[in-house]
C-alpha positions, 0 to 999 in steps of 0.5 A, spaced: 500 499 499 502 506 497 503 512 503 497 516 500 493 510 500 495 508 507 494 516 509 487 515 506 486 509 509 488 512 516 483 519 515 477 514 513 478 509 519 478 516 524 472 519 520 468 512 523 472 513 530 475 520 531 476 518 538 481 513 537 488 516 539 493 511 537 490 511 529 491 519 530 498 518 532 499 513 527 497 518 522 500 524 524 507 520 525 506 518 518 504 525 515 511 527 519 515 522 516 512 524 509 514 531 510 507 534 510 508 538 516 502 542 516 498 537 516 502 533 521 501 538 526 494 539 525 493 532 527 498 532 533 494 538 536 488 534 535 491 528 539 494 533 544 487 535 545 485 527 547 492 526 551 495 532 553 500 528 558 502 524 552 510 525 551 510 522 544 505 527 542 508 532 545 514 530 541 511 529 535 508 536 535 514 539 537 518 536 531 512 538 526 513 546 529 521 545 528 521 542 521 516 548 519 521 553 522 516 555 528 522 554 533 518 558 539 513 554 539 517 547 539 521 550 544 515 551 549 513 544 548 521 542 548 522 546 555 515 543 558 517 536 557 525 537 560 521 540 566 516 534 567 519 528 570 514 523 568 517 524 561 521 518 559 528 518 558 527 516 551 523 522 550 527 526 553 533 524 549 529 526 543 528 533 546 536 534 548 537 532 541 532 537 538 534 543 543 542 542 541 539 543 534 535 549 536 542 552 538 539 552 546 545 548 549 544 549 556 537 547 556 539 540 551 545 539 557 539 539 562 534 535 558 541 530 557 543 530 564 536 528 566 536 522 560 543 519 564 539 520 571 533 516 569 537 511 564 545 511 563 544 506 557 542 511 553 548 515 553 550 519 547 557 520 545 555 525 539 551 529 543 556 529 549 561 532 544 556 537 540 555 540 547 562 540 550 560 534 555 566 530 558 564 523 560 566 525 567 562 531 567 556 527 565 556 523 571 555 529 575 548 531 577 547 538 575 540 539 578 544 538 585 549 544 585 555 543 589 555 546 597 557 553 596 562 556 602 559 561 606 562 568 603 564 573 609 559 578 610 561 584 607 563 590 611 558 595 614 558 602 614 556 606 620 552 612 619 552 616 625 545 620 628 546 627 630 552 630 633 549 630 640 547 622 639 553 618 638 549 612 636 548 610 629 541 610 627 542 604 621 547 599 619 549 599 612 551 594 608 557 595 602 556 592 597 561 586 594 559 588 586 563 594 584 562 597 577 567 592 574 563 587 575 557 590 572 557 589 564 557 595 560 559 600 565 565 601 562 
């Protein structure tokens, strides 16, 4: 059966059973695979209305957006997926790859580290190279920052009150940030 015939048959089946999520996902994926991105987007949107938490549908919709150069819409979905702890490691890996393609390296690293936390067998050396991750770095959990040592409290300036009253009215902290620390202040 040719792709067009298969797509037609799936559309007919969906007319009879519009709430069949599996058929809709299959049709949307096939449309995506065949390069019919606008139609794929429509079908993934319909599937998302039926199953708003389905990671496969979200990922398909993000890819349909991405293939149509709707990068902002794709990023919203991918960022949502990365933030969601319920998503499978496989879906997160695809999201990490897409985020890297979109030049969102920090978000891609975050997704990739979550992949490794869930399933270290999914390690992707090529993605690690593209993101500048060394093997030792990938074993570190970036969501738990290293303990930061307590910095000394900055010195305080004491403001005096009137000459008659030698007691200071308030303590004011001297800021640790200087003009050299602030960009664009040259």
